[in-house]
MDAnalysis code that builds the backbone (N, CA, C; Angstrom):
import MDAnalysis as mda
import numpy as np

u = mda.Universe.empty(339, n_residues=113, atom_resindex=np.repeat(np.arange(113), 3), trajectory=True)
u.add_TopologyAttr("name", ["N", "CA", "C"] * 113)
u.add_TopologyAttr("resid", np.arange(1, 114))
u.add_TopologyAttr("resname", ["MET", "ILE", "TRP", "TYR", "LYS", "ILE", "ALA", "GLU", "SER", "GLU", "ASP", "GLU", "LEU", "PHE", "ILE", "ASN", "LYS", "GLU", "SER", "LEU", "ILE", "GLU", "ILE", "GLU", "VAL", "ALA", "GLY", "LYS", "MET", "ILE", "CYS", "ILE", "GLY", "LYS", "HIS", "GLN", "GLU", "VAL", "LEU", "ARG", "ALA", "CYS", "VAL", "ALA", "LYS", "CYS", "PRO", "HIS", "ALA", "GLY", "GLY", "LYS", "MET", "ALA", "ASP", "GLY", "TYR", "ILE", "ASP", "ALA", "LEU", "GLY", "ASN", "ILE", "VAL", "CYS", "PRO", "LEU", "HIS", "ARG", "TYR", "ARG", "PHE", "SER", "LEU", "ASN", "ASN", "GLY", "ARG", "ASN", "ILE", "SER", "GLY", "GLU", "GLY", "TYR", "PHE", "LEU", "LYS", "THR", "TYR", "SER", "ILE", "GLU", "THR", "ARG", "ASP", "ASN", "GLY", "VAL", "PHE", "VAL", "ALA", "ILE", "GLU", "GLU", "LYS", "LYS", "GLU", "THR", "PHE", "GLU", "ALA"])
u.atoms.positions = np.array([
    [-0.926, 148.548, 114.942],
    [0.260, 147.767, 114.673],
    [0.464, 146.732, 115.784],
    [0.906, 145.581, 115.373],
    [1.279, 144.545, 116.331],
    [2.763, 144.257, 116.123],
    [3.501, 144.238, 117.221],
    [4.934, 143.947, 117.165],
    [5.142, 142.458, 117.375],
    [5.832, 141.808, 116.437],
    [6.114, 140.374, 116.495],
    [7.599, 140.154, 116.734],
    [7.885, 139.299, 117.711],
    [9.278, 138.953, 117.971],
    [9.738, 137.971, 116.913],
    [10.853, 138.280, 116.248],
    [11.336, 137.424, 115.172],
    [12.652, 136.732, 115.513],
    [13.338, 137.210, 116.546],
    [14.610, 136.588, 116.942],
    [15.003, 137.077, 118.320],
    [15.872, 136.313, 118.953],
    [16.407, 136.723, 120.253],
    [17.448, 137.830, 120.097],
    [18.140, 137.834, 118.939],
    [19.173, 138.840, 118.690],
    [19.391, 138.994, 117.186],
    [20.084, 140.064, 116.788],
    [20.425, 140.271, 115.384],
    [21.351, 139.163, 114.892],
    [22.247, 138.695, 115.751],
    [23.172, 137.625, 115.370],
    [22.424, 136.350, 114.986],
    [21.299, 136.105, 115.619],
    [20.483, 134.931, 115.303],
    [19.925, 135.034, 113.884],
    [19.595, 136.251, 113.439],
    [19.050, 136.459, 112.096],
    [20.115, 136.298, 111.021],
    [21.291, 136.818, 111.285],
    [22.341, 136.856, 110.276],
    [23.485, 135.927, 110.651],
    [23.168, 134.656, 110.774],
    [24.141, 133.647, 111.187],
    [25.332, 133.607, 110.224],
    [25.065, 133.662, 108.932],
    [26.135, 133.582, 107.933],
    [26.584, 134.967, 107.468],
    [26.244, 135.996, 108.215],
    [26.607, 137.375, 107.884],
    [26.020, 137.833, 106.549],
    [24.896, 137.226, 106.162],
    [24.214, 137.647, 104.939],
    [23.652, 139.040, 105.152],
    [23.572, 139.819, 104.085],
    [23.026, 141.167, 104.236],
    [21.513, 141.183, 104.062],
    [20.929, 140.149, 103.433],
    [19.481, 140.062, 103.244],
    [18.997, 138.657, 103.574],
    [17.873, 138.578, 104.275],
    [17.246, 137.290, 104.549],
    [15.743, 137.436, 104.341],
    [15.059, 136.314, 104.204],
    [13.610, 136.308, 104.064],
    [13.025, 135.443, 105.172],
    [12.017, 135.973, 105.862],
    [11.352, 135.222, 106.922],
    [9.848, 135.434, 106.815],
    [9.093, 134.576, 107.479],
    [7.642, 134.729, 107.546],
    [7.273, 135.316, 108.897],
    [6.456, 136.368, 108.866],
    [5.978, 137.018, 110.080],
    [4.478, 137.231, 109.936],
    [3.704, 136.669, 110.825],
    [2.241, 136.831, 110.822],
    [1.639, 136.518, 109.447],
    [2.133, 135.464, 108.814],
    [1.599, 135.049, 107.526],
    [2.108, 135.850, 106.336],
    [3.024, 136.773, 106.555],
    [3.584, 137.596, 105.478],
    [5.063, 137.263, 105.306],
    [5.495, 137.189, 104.064],
    [6.913, 137.001, 103.787],
    [7.564, 138.380, 103.770],
    [8.633, 138.505, 104.553],
    [9.305, 139.784, 104.746],
    [10.800, 139.609, 104.485],
    [11.374, 140.606, 103.857],
    [12.817, 140.641, 103.635],
    [13.423, 141.567, 104.692],
    [14.488, 141.098, 105.316],
    [15.175, 141.906, 106.324],
    [16.612, 142.103, 105.868],
    [17.032, 143.354, 105.932],
    [18.391, 143.680, 105.528],
    [19.122, 144.405, 106.632],
    [20.435, 144.323, 106.564],
    [21.268, 145.020, 107.532],
    [22.322, 145.798, 106.764],
    [22.364, 147.109, 107.015],
    [23.337, 147.970, 106.354],
    [23.910, 148.927, 107.381],
    [25.201, 148.954, 107.497],
    [25.891, 149.800, 108.474],
    [25.305, 149.620, 109.875],
    [25.102, 148.337, 110.222],
    [24.625, 147.928, 111.553],
    [23.183, 148.342, 111.857],
    [22.408, 148.745, 110.846],
    [21.011, 149.132, 111.041],
    [20.119, 148.132, 110.302],
    [19.119, 147.590, 111.018],
    [18.162, 146.666, 110.406],
    [17.051, 147.436, 109.706],
    [16.609, 146.892, 108.584],
    [15.462, 147.421, 107.838],
    [14.635, 146.227, 107.381],
    [13.328, 146.439, 107.172],
    [12.448, 145.366, 106.727],
    [11.522, 145.868, 105.626],
    [11.240, 144.987, 104.657],
    [10.342, 145.324, 103.554],
    [9.635, 144.052, 103.089],
    [8.699, 144.210, 102.166],
    [8.031, 143.040, 101.597],
    [9.060, 142.177, 100.889],
    [8.759, 140.914, 100.731],
    [9.715, 139.960, 100.178],
    [9.821, 140.033, 98.662],
    [8.810, 140.572, 97.976],
    [8.815, 140.587, 96.514],
    [8.809, 142.006, 95.971],
    [9.531, 142.187, 94.881],
    [9.582, 143.480, 94.208],
    [8.198, 143.812, 93.644],
    [7.739, 145.062, 93.780],
    [6.425, 145.432, 93.261],
    [6.371, 145.474, 91.730],
    [7.507, 145.449, 91.075],
    [7.528, 145.509, 89.609],
    [7.250, 144.141, 88.982],
    [8.110, 143.167, 89.241],
    [7.963, 141.870, 88.586],
    [8.017, 140.695, 89.554],
    [7.937, 140.968, 90.851],
    [7.874, 139.894, 91.832],
    [9.198, 139.240, 92.170],
    [10.298, 139.895, 91.837],
    [11.613, 139.351, 92.174],
    [11.764, 139.185, 93.675],
    [12.463, 138.145, 94.082],
    [12.688, 137.874, 95.503],
    [13.774, 138.825, 96.006],
    [13.375, 139.800, 96.834],
    [14.290, 140.856, 97.266],
    [15.492, 140.301, 98.032],
    [15.325, 139.188, 98.744],
    [16.434, 138.607, 99.491],
    [17.521, 138.054, 98.567],
    [17.193, 137.860, 97.291],
    [18.186, 137.417, 96.309],
    [18.934, 138.600, 95.696],
    [18.510, 139.812, 96.038],
    [19.187, 141.008, 95.568],
    [20.321, 141.371, 96.509],
    [20.575, 142.669, 96.630],
    [21.639, 143.122, 97.524],
    [21.349, 144.536, 97.996],
    [22.106, 144.964, 98.979],
    [22.020, 146.338, 99.463],
    [23.232, 147.072, 98.899],
    [22.978, 148.210, 98.206],
    [24.084, 148.943, 97.607],
    [24.816, 149.789, 98.650],
    [25.838, 150.482, 98.229],
    [26.677, 151.270, 99.140],
    [25.919, 152.388, 99.833],
    [24.795, 152.840, 99.239],
    [23.996, 153.907, 99.838],
    [22.900, 153.377, 100.759],
    [22.785, 152.056, 100.879],
    [21.780, 151.470, 101.755],
    [20.449, 151.197, 101.082],
    [20.413, 151.215, 99.753],
    [19.195, 150.903, 99.008],
    [19.169, 149.421, 98.680],
    [17.972, 148.842, 98.684],
    [17.843, 147.444, 98.298],
    [17.660, 147.392, 96.788],
    [18.341, 146.437, 96.140],
    [18.337, 146.320, 94.691],
    [17.705, 144.989, 94.303],
    [16.658, 145.052, 93.485],
    [15.968, 143.840, 93.033],
    [16.878, 143.026, 92.125],
    [16.882, 141.691, 92.282],
    [17.767, 140.854, 91.473],
    [17.337, 140.724, 90.013],
    [16.081, 141.003, 89.695],
    [15.607, 140.798, 88.325],
    [15.992, 141.932, 87.375],
    [15.615, 143.159, 87.721],
    [15.822, 144.292, 86.813],
    [16.646, 145.411, 87.423],
    [17.197, 145.149, 88.616],
    [18.068, 146.105, 89.311],
    [17.369, 147.402, 89.716],
    [16.041, 147.339, 89.911],
    [15.335, 148.505, 90.448],
    [15.813, 148.709, 91.877],
    [15.996, 149.965, 92.269],
    [16.517, 150.305, 93.592],
    [15.430, 150.986, 94.423],
    [15.385, 150.594, 95.700],
    [14.393, 151.141, 96.626],
    [15.083, 151.568, 97.910],
    [14.644, 152.689, 98.462],
    [15.141, 153.127, 99.760],
    [14.565, 152.212, 100.827],
    [15.418, 151.687, 101.682],
    [14.920, 150.875, 102.792],
    [14.399, 151.744, 103.926],
    [14.610, 153.046, 103.845],
    [14.071, 153.959, 104.855],
    [12.584, 154.221, 104.646],
    [12.160, 154.354, 103.372],
    [10.769, 154.738, 103.120],
    [10.104, 153.978, 101.972],
    [10.818, 153.102, 101.287],
    [10.239, 152.303, 100.214],
    [10.190, 152.973, 98.855],
    [10.625, 154.222, 98.762],
    [10.569, 154.933, 97.481],
    [11.536, 154.325, 96.478],
    [11.073, 154.248, 95.254],
    [11.892, 153.746, 94.150],
    [12.836, 154.867, 93.721],
    [14.120, 154.665, 93.917],
    [15.063, 155.747, 93.654],
    [15.727, 155.634, 92.281],
    [15.427, 154.579, 91.522],
    [16.005, 154.453, 90.193],
    [15.068, 154.993, 89.115],
    [13.926, 155.593, 89.520],
    [13.084, 156.348, 88.599],
    [11.918, 155.643, 87.948],
    [11.652, 154.392, 88.288],
    [10.563, 153.676, 87.622],
    [9.181, 153.971, 88.209],
    [9.124, 154.560, 89.396],
    [7.846, 154.962, 89.967],
    [7.158, 153.943, 90.863],
    [7.809, 152.855, 91.194],
    [7.208, 151.848, 92.067],
    [7.458, 152.189, 93.527],
    [6.720, 151.527, 94.415],
    [6.868, 151.732, 95.853],
    [6.982, 150.372, 96.523],
    [7.963, 150.218, 97.381],
    [8.202, 148.977, 98.122],
    [7.720, 149.163, 99.557],
    [6.777, 148.352, 99.992],
    [6.276, 148.475, 101.357],
    [7.382, 148.140, 102.349],
    [7.542, 149.006, 103.337],
    [8.536, 148.777, 104.389],
    [7.824, 148.558, 105.715],
    [8.526, 147.943, 106.649],
    [8.004, 147.669, 107.981],
    [8.960, 148.230, 109.021],
    [8.405, 148.641, 110.140],
    [9.237, 149.075, 111.256],
    [9.874, 147.848, 111.895],
    [11.125, 147.981, 112.277],
    [11.847, 146.891, 112.917],
    [12.704, 147.494, 114.029],
    [12.729, 146.813, 115.174],
    [13.471, 147.314, 116.336],
    [14.236, 146.189, 117.017],
    [15.427, 146.520, 117.473],
    [16.179, 145.615, 118.335],
    [16.027, 146.134, 119.755],
    [15.483, 145.297, 120.606],
    [15.246, 145.658, 122.004],
    [16.082, 144.751, 122.903],
    [16.043, 145.021, 124.197],
    [16.775, 144.187, 125.160],
    [16.320, 142.733, 125.115],
    [15.039, 142.506, 124.790],
    [14.495, 141.141, 124.811],
    [14.312, 140.534, 123.421],
    [14.925, 141.116, 122.386],
    [14.857, 140.514, 121.057],
    [14.681, 141.511, 119.938],
    [14.449, 140.957, 118.743],
    [14.235, 141.749, 117.534],
    [12.761, 141.634, 117.175],
    [12.119, 142.768, 116.877],
    [10.678, 142.819, 116.629],
    [10.378, 143.546, 115.323],
    [9.317, 143.079, 114.623],
    [8.821, 143.720, 113.408],
    [7.370, 144.086, 113.643],
    [6.968, 145.282, 113.188],
    [5.580, 145.743, 113.332],
    [4.796, 145.431, 112.067],
    [3.663, 144.765, 112.250],
    [2.770, 144.423, 111.143],
    [1.412, 145.072, 111.418],
    [0.847, 145.672, 110.375],
    [-0.469, 146.295, 110.526],
    [-1.524, 145.223, 110.735],
    [-2.482, 145.545, 111.601],
    [-3.599, 144.644, 111.821],
    [-4.550, 144.726, 110.650],
    [-5.142, 143.597, 110.282],
    [-6.176, 143.614, 109.249],
    [-7.445, 144.176, 109.856],
    [-8.027, 145.134, 109.174],
    [-9.273, 145.718, 109.647],
    [-10.442, 144.950, 109.028],
    [-11.298, 144.481, 109.900],
    [-12.458, 143.751, 109.419],
    [-13.562, 144.736, 109.080],
    [-14.214, 144.482, 107.970],
    [-15.340, 145.333, 107.579],
    [-16.606, 144.495, 107.648],
    [-17.638, 145.119, 108.115],
    [-18.926, 144.450, 108.233],
    [-19.951, 145.216, 107.426],
    [-20.743, 144.453, 106.710],
    [-21.813, 145.076, 105.912],
    [-23.126, 144.865, 106.634],
    [-23.936, 145.883, 106.596],
    [-25.231, 145.816, 107.272],
    [-26.276, 145.169, 106.405],
])
């Protein structure tokens, strides 16, 4: 995993107090949400129909809801909690003294002999 700094502070990310935003990190589009003062990060598109997750919302239980078909996903582990069987990739995110960071997996190169 490589940790990428995405902001100096949480306030920098949520200037308009939005609960969901979309940013690019290491060539990947990522959705970042804030619920009850806790940051969470996931892929930017719903695995079902490609809905832009940042256009959805976070429900009262802290699940992200896709704007297209209202599929719900846990931001803790990516599990689809509305029963359709999809999985939403999540990313680790941390607020540190020197900024906000997201962990992205390194691409593993394969070589053929």
